[in-house]
Every structure is written in C-alpha cells, then in structure tokens.
C-alpha positions in Angstrom: -45.3 25.9 3.6 -43.9 23.9 6.6 -43.2 21.0 4.3 -40.9 23.1 2.3 -38.8 23.9 5.3 -38.5 20.2 5.9 -37.9 19.0 2.4 -35.2 21.6 1.5 -32.9 20.8 4.5 -33.4 17.0 3.8 -32.5 17.5 0.2 -29.4 19.5 1.2 -28.3 16.8 3.7 -28.9 14.1 1.1 -26.7 15.9 -1.4 -24.0 16.4 1.3 -24.2 12.7 2.2 -23.8 11.6 -1.4 -21.0 14.1 -1.9 -19.2 12.7 1.2 -19.6 9.1 0.0 -18.3 10.0 -3.5 -15.3 11.9 -2.2 -14.4 9.1 0.3 -15.5 5.9 -1.4 -12.1 4.3 -1.0 -11.7 5.1 2.6 -15.3 3.9 3.3 -14.6 0.6 1.4 -11.4 0.1 3.3 -12.9 0.8 6.7 -15.9 -1.4 5.9 -13.6 -4.2 4.9 -11.4 -3.7 8.0 -14.5 -3.8 10.3 -15.8 -7.0 8.7 -12.5 -8.8 8.4 -10.7 -7.3 11.4 -7.1 -8.5 11.2 -5.3 -10.2 14.0 -3.8 -7.9 16.6 -0.1 -7.0 16.5 0.6 -9.0 19.7 3.4 -6.5 20.5 3.8 -4.4 23.7 3.5 -0.6 23.3 7.3 -0.4 24.1 7.9 -2.0 20.7 5.7 0.4 18.7 6.4 4.0 17.7 3.6 5.8 15.9 3.6 8.8 13.6 7.4 9.0 13.1 8.2 11.8 10.6 10.7 10.9 7.9 11.1 13.7 5.3 7.5 14.3 4.0 6.2 10.9 5.1 5.0 9.5 8.4 5.2 5.9 9.5 4.5 3.6 12.4 7.4 1.4 13.4 7.2 -2.0 15.0 10.5 -3.4 16.3 12.1 -6.0 18.4 13.1 -5.6 22.1 16.3 -3.7 22.8 19.5 -5.7 22.9 18.8 -8.0 20.0 20.8 -8.3 16.8 19.8 -5.9 14.1 17.1 -7.1 11.8 16.1 -6.3 8.2 13.4 -3.7 7.7 10.1 -4.4 6.0 8.4 -1.3 4.6 4.7 -1.6 4.0 2.9 0.7 1.5 -0.8 1.1 1.7 -3.2 1.1 -1.3 -6.2 3.3 -2.0 -5.1 5.4 -5.0 -4.1 8.1 -2.5 -7.7 8.5 -1.6 -7.8 5.7 0.9 -5.2 3.8 2.8 -4.8 4.1 6.6 -1.6 2.8 8.1 -3.5 2.0 11.3 -5.5 -0.7 9.4 -2.2 -2.4 8.4 -0.9 -2.5 11.9 -1.3 -6.3 12.2 1.5 -6.6 9.6 3.8 -5.0 12.2 3.3 -7.9 14.6 3.4 -10.5 11.8 6.7 -8.9 10.4 8.4 -8.8 13.8 7.5 -12.4 14.5 9.0 -13.4 11.1 12.3 -11.7 11.9 11.9 -8.0 10.8 11.5 -4.5 12.1 8.5 -3.0 10.2 7.7 0.5 9.0 4.1 1.1 7.9 4.0 4.2 5.7 1.3 6.8 5.5 1.0 9.2 2.5 -1.2 12.2 2.4 -4.5 11.6 0.6 -5.5 13.5 -2.6 -8.7 15.5 -2.0 -12.0 14.6 -3.6 -14.1 16.6 -6.1 -16.0 18.6 -3.4 -13.0 19.4 -1.2 -10.5 20.0 -4.0 -11.3 23.8 -4.3 -9.9 24.2 -0.8 -6.4 23.3 -2.0 -4.0 25.4 -4.1 -2.7 24.0 -7.4 0.7 23.5 -5.7 -0.8 21.5 -2.8 -2.7 19.3 -5.2 0.4 18.6 -7.2 2.3 17.7 -4.0 -0.4 15.1 -3.2 -0.4 13.6 -6.7 0.8 10.1 -7.4 4.0 11.2 -9.2 5.0 13.5 -6.3 4.1 10.9 -3.7 6.2 8.2 -5.4 9.2 10.5 -5.0 8.3 11.1 -1.4 8.3 7.3 -0.8 11.7 7.0 -2.6 13.0 9.7 -0.2 11.6 7.8 2.7 13.4 4.6 1.6 16.7 6.5 1.5 16.3 8.5 4.7 14.8 5.8 6.9 18.2 4.0 7.0 19.2 6.7 9.6 16.8 5.3 12.1 18.4 1.8 12.2 19.9 2.3 15.6 16.7 3.6 17.1 14.5 0.8 15.8 17.0 -2.1 15.7 17.2 -2.7 11.9 20.0 -2.9 9.3 19.5 -0.1 6.8 21.3 -2.1 4.1 18.6 -4.8 4.3 15.4 -3.3 3.1 12.3 -5.3 2.0 9.1 -3.9 0.5 5.5 -4.9 0.7 2.7 -3.0 -1.2 -1.0 -3.3 -1.6 -3.0 -2.4 -4.7 -2.1 1.0 -6.1 0.7 1.1 -3.5 2.8 -0.9 -6.0 2.7 2.2 -8.3 4.4 4.3 -5.7 7.5 2.1 -5.5 8.8 2.8 -9.0 10.8 5.9 -8.1 12.8 4.0 -5.4 15.9 2.0 -6.2 14.0 -1.2 -6.5 17.2 -3.1 -7.3 18.3 -2.8 -3.7 15.2 -4.4 -2.1 16.1 -7.7 -0.7 12.6 -9.0 -1.4 9.2 -7.6 -2.6 5.6 -8.6 -1.8 2.8 -7.2 -4.0 -0.8 -7.9 -2.9 -3.5 -7.2 -5.6 -1.2 -4.8 -7.4 -2.1 -2.4 -10.2 0.2 -4.1 -12.7 0.4 -1.6 -15.6 -0.8 2.0 -15.8 -0.2 1.9 -19.5 -2.3 -1.2 -20.2 -4.9 -1.0 -17.3 -5.7 2.7 -17.1 -8.6 2.5 -19.5 -10.2 -0.1 -17.3 -9.8 1.9 -14.1 -12.9 3.9 -12.9 -12.3 7.7 -13.5 -12.9 8.5 -9.7 -9.9 6.3 -9.0 -7.6 8.4 -11.1 -7.9 11.7 -9.3 -4.3 11.7 -8.1 -3.1 10.8 -11.6 -5.0 13.0 -14.1 -3.1 16.0 -15.2 0.0 15.1 -13.3 1.3 11.9 -14.9 3.0 11.6 -18.3 3.3 8.5 -20.4 6.9 8.2 -19.2 5.8 8.4 -15.6 3.1 5.7 -16.2 5.7 3.4 -17.7 8.3 4.0 -15.0 5.9 3.5 -12.1 4.2 0.4 -13.4 5.3 -2.8 -11.7 5.3 -4.5 -15.1 8.3 -2.3 -15.9 10.2 -1.7 -12.6 10.1 -5.4 -11.6 12.5 -6.0 -14.5 15.2 -4.2 -12.5 14.8 -6.6 -9.6 16.6 -10.0 -9.1 15.7 -10.9 -5.5 12.6 -12.8 -4.4 9.2 -11.5 -5.5 5.9 -12.7 -4.1 2.7 -11.8 -6.0 -0.6 -12.5 -4.1 -3.9 -12.0 -5.9 -7.5 -13.1 -5.7 -9.8 -14.4 -8.4 -12.6 -12.2 -7.0 -10.6 -9.0 -7.2 -11.3 -6.1 -9.6 -11.2 -7.5 -13.2 -8.2 -5.5 -14.4 -6.3 -6.6 -11.3 -7.1 -10.3 -11.3 -6.6 -10.6 -15.1 -3.2 -9.0 -14.8 -2.2 -11.2 -11.9 -3.1 -14.3 -13.9 -1.4 -13.3 -17.1 1.5 -11.0 -15.9 4.8 -11.9 -17.5 7.2 -12.3 -14.6 10.3 -13.5 -16.3 13.5 -11.7 -15.0 17.0 -12.3 -16.4 19.3 -14.1 -13.9 16.7 -13.6 -11.1 15.2 -15.6 -8.4 11.9 -17.2 -9.7 8.8 -15.3 -8.9 6.3 -16.9 -6.4 2.7 -16.4 -7.5 -0.2 -17.2 -5.1 -3.7 -16.8 -6.5 -6.6 -17.4 -4.0 -10.3 -17.8 -4.7 -12.4 -16.4 -1.9 -11.6 -12.8 -0.7 -11.1 -9.7 -2.9 -8.8 -6.7 -2.7 -9.1 -5.2 0.8 -10.6 -8.4 2.1 -7.6 -10.3 0.9 -5.2 -7.7 2.5 -6.9 -7.8 5.9 -7.2 -11.6 5.8 -3.4 -12.0 5.7 -2.2 -13.2 9.0 -5.5 -15.1 9.7 -5.3 -18.9 9.9 -8.4 -19.1 7.6 -6.7 -17.3 4.7 -4.9 -19.7 2.4 -2.3 -16.9 1.4 -1.2 -16.5 5.0 1.2 -19.4 5.2 2.9 -18.7 1.8 3.3 -15.1 3.0 4.8 -16.1 6.3 7.1 -18.6 4.7 8.3 -16.0 2.1 9.0 -13.4 4.8 10.7 -15.9 7.0 13.0 -17.1 4.2 13.7 -13.6 2.8 14.7 -12.3 6.3 17.8 -14.3 6.0 19.0 -12.6 2.8 
C-alpha cells in the first residue's frame, strides 16, 4: 500500500518533467548551448545599455555609443527558436560586438508561442497573435517605429542593418527588406515551401493553422532576398540540422544588379553553438562577420 503512494507521485512528476521538456525543448537547447559556449561579454558600461524598451508590441535591449558621438547605423538582431525559444539576453554579446564595429544595436524579443501542455491556457486570439505570421508583422512594425528612438540611442534611422538567427530569418519577410543597408543570416531556415516537410512537427507549432502558401513564400529568405541589393552575409555550419546545412550549401543567391553575396560555411559548431561562438577568437566565422559589419557600417 505504501509503495503505491510513492509510485503514483513519482509517475506524475515524471510525466510533468517530460511534458515540460517537450514544451520547452528549444529554450532548453538554447540555454544548454549558451551555458556550454558562453559568449564573450558585451564589454559595455551599464550607461550604454537600455533593457526591455517597448516599441509597439515588441521589446528590445539597446546597446549604444557614448553621448556626444556622431549618429551611427542601427543593427537589429532577431533571435531564432521557432518562437518557442530565443532569449535576447543570450544574444547580448552582439550588442558589444556591434558597438565596437560602429553601430548602435537593438536585440529584439518576440513573445513565445505556447507548447502543447500550456496552449489550453490561451485564447484562440492570443495564440494567433503569437503565431509566426502575426509576429513577422510585429517585427515589421518595430523596424518602422524604432526610427523614432534615434536621438535617444544615437543612431540614424535611415541606416538600418539586420541580423537574424535560424527561424528568425522567416520573421524578416514582412519588413521592407529593400531598405536594409546590409543583412546577416546565421543558420537560416531558407525556404518554408521546400524545407517544411523536413522540419520536426514540434518546431511548427507557431506555423500550423496560421500560415498560408502565400505567407510561406513571402516569408522565406529564398524569396525576399531577391528584393535586396545591398550586402548579404550567409553564415552556416556543416554540422547544422540537415535541411539548414543543405540549403546553405545549395542556396541560389543570385540577385540582379546587387552586391555579391558572401557565404561562410564552417565545419565545427552547429546552430546555437555557431551563434554563441560568434565573437570568440576560436570561431572561424568571427573575423568574416566583424569585417562584414565594419565594412557595411560605412554604407
């Protein structure tokens, strides 16, 4: 009899544990990668950092130069994680790296889409508002509205640059990409139309039931990149998820009358590891990234 009182609570706790892991697999993967490959620090004083700034329906952390300097371009950083992971605090090192390369930096945070076990707690309207299609529009609004903060954070709102990781590349498609002075994509989801059958179902929670074929086409980098002419840097790893590394290697990047695309394919790290290695001296993609940012800041 006593054993039943022990076994049943243990079974319940085990079920809760597996449910938590299933619902938060991307956040767990991200945090584990961050802990293992802890990025370099920002190297900036607190006076040059503003956290949790609200811009429309989006929050962002800003990293900016000391007061009194000439206005700089703004580098916007979009996290990955299929809207189930992605924590702007983990990307903070890019704030310091960007400032040192001549930018002010805004690291965006979008709301996460709930998992299977927590989804019943949300209304249908709330779920739709957190879907990839709705969030891509939120990011587009952020890109338009953030220009009003130029005086506060020392940047020129006419000189916007974009950097995105993984599925973050899908969220750019509703913005006016033709106005970005440069774009950096790290391990991007290249095409929803071609890659969706290869993506694990649990990754698609923020897409299923919300995205049409037209949306998939519009938000895919394989399509929206055609509207850009300014510098584009594509950074990938040969150890990334198969559908990402294959697309990186074979992606057609020809653009009419555009600056040639720079493609950097490294061997060692994969996905989050590659992202959190950037800025480290041991990562072979660091120097190409720094050079690309430095050169693009003058555009």
